[in-house]
C-alpha positions as CSV (number, residue, x, y, z in Angstrom):
1,X,17.3,9.1,-7.6
2,X,13.9,10.7,-7.4
3,X,11.1,9.1,-9.5
4,X,9.3,11.5,-11.9
5,X,6.0,9.8,-11.3
6,X,4.2,7.8,-8.6
7,X,4.7,4.0,-8.3
8,X,1.5,2.4,-9.6
9,X,0.3,-0.6,-7.5
10,X,-2.4,-3.2,-8.0
11,X,-3.6,-5.2,-5.0
12,X,-4.5,-8.9,-5.4
13,X,-6.2,-10.6,-2.4
14,X,-9.3,-12.6,-2.0
15,X,-10.3,-11.0,1.3
16,X,-12.3,-7.8,0.8
17,X,-11.5,-6.4,4.2
18,X,-7.8,-6.9,3.7
19,X,-7.9,-5.4,0.2
20,X,-9.7,-2.3,1.5
21,X,-7.2,-2.0,4.4
22,X,-4.1,-2.3,2.4
23,X,-5.5,0.0,-0.3
24,X,-6.3,2.6,2.4
25,X,-2.7,2.3,3.7
26,X,-1.2,2.6,0.2
27,X,-3.2,5.7,-0.5
28,X,-1.6,7.5,2.5
29,X,1.9,6.9,1.1
30,X,3.6,9.7,-0.9
31,X,4.7,8.6,-4.4
32,X,2.4,5.5,-4.5
33,X,-0.9,5.3,-6.6
34,X,-3.3,2.3,-6.3
35,X,-4.7,1.6,-9.8
36,X,-7.0,-1.3,-9.0
37,X,-7.6,-4.5,-7.1
38,X,-8.6,-8.1,-7.9
39,X,-9.5,-11.2,-6.0
40,X,-9.0,-14.0,-8.5
41,X,-6.2,-15.2,-10.8
42,X,-8.1,-14.2,-14.0
43,X,-9.1,-10.8,-12.6
44,X,-5.5,-10.2,-11.6
45,X,-4.1,-11.0,-15.0
46,X,-6.8,-8.9,-16.7
47,X,-6.1,-6.0,-14.3
48,X,-2.4,-6.0,-15.0
49,X,-3.0,-6.2,-18.8
50,X,-5.3,-3.2,-18.6
51,X,-3.4,-1.0,-16.1
52,X,0.2,-2.3,-16.4
53,X,1.1,-1.3,-12.8
54,X,4.7,-1.0,-11.6
55,X,4.1,-3.3,-8.7
56,X,1.5,-6.0,-7.9
57,X,0.9,-6.9,-4.2
58,X,0.0,-10.6,-4.5
59,X,-1.5,-12.9,-2.0
60,X,-0.8,-16.6,-2.6
61,X,-4.1,-18.1,-1.5
62,X,-6.8,-16.7,-3.8
63,X,-10.0,-18.5,-2.7
64,X,-8.7,-21.9,-3.8
65,X,-6.7,-20.5,-6.7
66,X,-3.0,-20.0,-6.7
67,X,-1.2,-16.6,-6.6
68,X,1.8,-18.5,-7.9
69,X,-0.1,-19.1,-11.1
70,X,-1.1,-15.5,-11.3
71,X,2.5,-14.4,-10.7
72,X,3.9,-16.7,-13.4
73,X,1.4,-15.5,-15.9
74,X,1.9,-11.8,-15.1
75,X,5.7,-12.2,-15.3
76,X,5.5,-14.0,-18.6
77,X,3.2,-11.4,-20.1
78,X,4.5,-8.2,-18.4
79,X,8.1,-8.8,-17.3
80,X,8.5,-5.1,-16.3
81,X,5.9,-5.4,-13.7
82,X,7.3,-6.4,-10.3
83,X,5.3,-8.9,-8.2
84,X,5.6,-8.4,-4.4
85,X,4.1,-11.3,-2.5
86,X,2.2,-10.3,0.7
87,X,0.9,-13.5,2.3
88,X,0.3,-15.4,5.5
89,X,2.3,-18.4,4.1
90,X,5.8,-18.5,5.4
91,X,6.8,-22.1,4.5
92,X,9.7,-23.0,2.2
93,X,7.5,-24.5,-0.5
94,X,5.5,-21.3,-0.9
95,X,8.5,-19.0,-0.7
96,X,10.6,-20.9,-3.3
97,X,7.6,-21.4,-5.6
98,X,7.0,-17.7,-5.6
99,X,10.7,-17.0,-6.4
100,X,10.7,-19.5,-9.2
101,X,7.5,-17.9,-10.6
102,X,9.4,-14.5,-10.8
103,X,8.3,-12.7,-7.6
104,X,10.8,-9.9,-6.7
105,X,9.8,-9.7,-3.1
106,X,8.1,-11.7,-0.3
107,X,6.6,-10.3,2.9
108,X,4.4,-11.9,5.5
109,X,1.2,-10.1,6.5
110,X,2.7,-9.3,9.9
111,X,5.0,-6.8,8.1
112,X,4.7,-3.2,9.3
113,X,3.4,-0.4,7.1
114,X,7.0,0.9,6.8
115,X,8.2,-2.5,5.6
116,X,5.5,-2.7,3.0
117,X,6.4,0.8,1.8
118,X,10.1,0.1,1.6
119,X,9.5,-3.2,-0.3
120,X,7.2,-1.5,-2.8
121,X,9.9,1.1,-3.6
122,X,12.6,-1.5,-3.7
123,X,11.0,-3.9,-6.2
124,X,9.8,-1.0,-8.3
125,X,13.5,-0.1,-8.7
126,X,14.4,-3.6,-9.8
127,X,15.7,-4.8,-6.4
128,X,14.9,-8.0,-4.5
129,X,13.3,-7.5,-1.1
130,X,12.5,-10.3,1.4
131,X,11.0,-9.8,4.8
132,X,13.1,-10.5,7.9
133,X,11.0,-13.7,8.5
134,X,12.1,-15.3,5.2
135,X,15.3,-13.5,4.2
136,X,17.7,-16.1,5.3
137,X,15.9,-18.9,3.5
138,X,15.5,-16.8,0.4
139,X,19.2,-16.0,0.3
140,X,20.1,-19.6,0.8
141,X,17.8,-20.5,-2.1
142,X,19.3,-17.9,-4.4
143,X,22.9,-19.1,-3.6
144,X,21.9,-22.7,-4.2
145,X,22.6,-23.8,-0.7
146,X,19.2,-24.4,0.7
147,X,19.1,-27.6,2.7
148,X,22.9,-28.2,2.1
149,X,24.7,-25.8,4.4
150,X,27.5,-28.2,5.0
151,X,28.4,-28.2,1.3
152,X,28.3,-24.5,0.8
153,X,31.4,-22.6,-0.3
154,X,33.3,-20.5,2.2
155,X,32.3,-22.4,5.3
156,X,34.2,-19.9,7.4
157,X,31.4,-17.3,6.7
158,X,28.4,-17.1,9.0
159,X,25.0,-17.5,7.5
160,X,24.4,-13.8,7.5
161,X,27.8,-13.1,5.9
162,X,26.8,-15.6,3.2
163,X,23.6,-13.8,2.6
164,X,25.5,-10.5,2.2
165,X,28.0,-12.1,-0.1
166,X,25.2,-13.4,-2.3
167,X,23.9,-9.9,-2.8
168,X,27.4,-8.5,-3.3
169,X,27.9,-11.1,-6.0
170,X,24.6,-10.0,-7.7
171,X,26.0,-6.5,-8.0
172,X,24.0,-4.8,-5.3
173,X,25.6,-1.8,-3.5
174,X,25.6,-1.5,0.3
175,X,22.4,0.6,0.4
176,X,20.5,-2.0,-1.7
177,X,21.8,-4.8,0.5
178,X,20.7,-3.0,3.6
179,X,17.2,-2.5,2.3
180,X,16.9,-6.1,1.1
181,X,18.0,-7.6,4.5
182,X,16.5,-4.9,6.7
183,X,19.9,-3.9,8.0
184,X,21.6,-0.5,8.5
185,X,24.2,0.7,6.0
186,X,26.8,0.7,8.7
187,X,26.0,-3.0,9.5
188,X,26.3,-3.9,5.9
189,X,29.7,-2.1,5.6
190,X,30.9,-4.1,8.6
191,X,29.8,-7.4,7.1
192,X,31.5,-6.6,3.8
193,X,34.7,-5.7,5.6
194,X,34.6,-8.9,7.6
195,X,34.0,-11.0,4.5
196,X,36.9,-9.3,2.7
197,X,39.1,-10.0,5.6
198,X,38.0,-13.7,6.0
199,X,38.3,-14.5,2.3
200,X,41.5,-12.4,1.7
201,X,40.0,-10.4,-1.2
202,X,41.8,-7.2,-2.0
203,X,38.7,-5.2,-2.7
204,X,35.0,-5.4,-3.6
205,X,35.7,-6.2,-7.3
206,X,38.0,-9.1,-6.4
207,X,35.4,-10.3,-3.9
208,X,32.7,-10.3,-6.6
209,X,34.9,-12.4,-8.9
210,X,35.7,-14.8,-6.1
211,X,32.1,-15.2,-5.1
212,X,30.8,-15.7,-8.6
213,X,33.5,-18.3,-9.3
214,X,32.2,-20.1,-6.2
215,X,28.6,-20.1,-7.5
216,X,27.2,-17.0,-5.7
217,X,25.1,-14.5,-7.6
218,X,23.1,-16.8,-9.9
219,X,19.4,-17.6,-9.4
220,X,18.8,-21.3,-9.3
221,X,16.6,-22.7,-12.1
């Protein structure tokens, strides 16, 4: 579905050079409009209140302040705005804290321009999008199995199959799953077919019911 207007984006980062660089990149993208930038938590919250962007690109280390706090405040005050974290921090603590705060996506700053563009469009449409560096851990967290792989349901599934099943259970179609996990549509179809076969589900609807009964598809609180 084609959007009738550009996706509005605010950039939050405490490094002026990076802010200018990412802003310059975003300004080259069709269908994306930068509406402002900020370098502190207070400035970010004020910017979002004033401009109500569709997406906020959020760093987590804001000159000693926390982008997690900014994310939490923005999501509480403006739940229709999607926060996409773009950071150097790839550790579990930062990733899971951002997700608990309400971030809809998480990329490391080594992401390519194409990955950033794809993520902006995905979160603006209400999807979840995690960079390849953190996707497996994010999906494990969402399925409630982080740090407890031995106790997870359906042990016959591979880690990647469990990631795909988590997103199937959340109601995502194959195209959305492909974008979230940076896979091709064909690869996702193959994974779904393999999962159906392994679990003996008759079709996708039956698979969703089976997965949700096992605890997939619900964000941990």
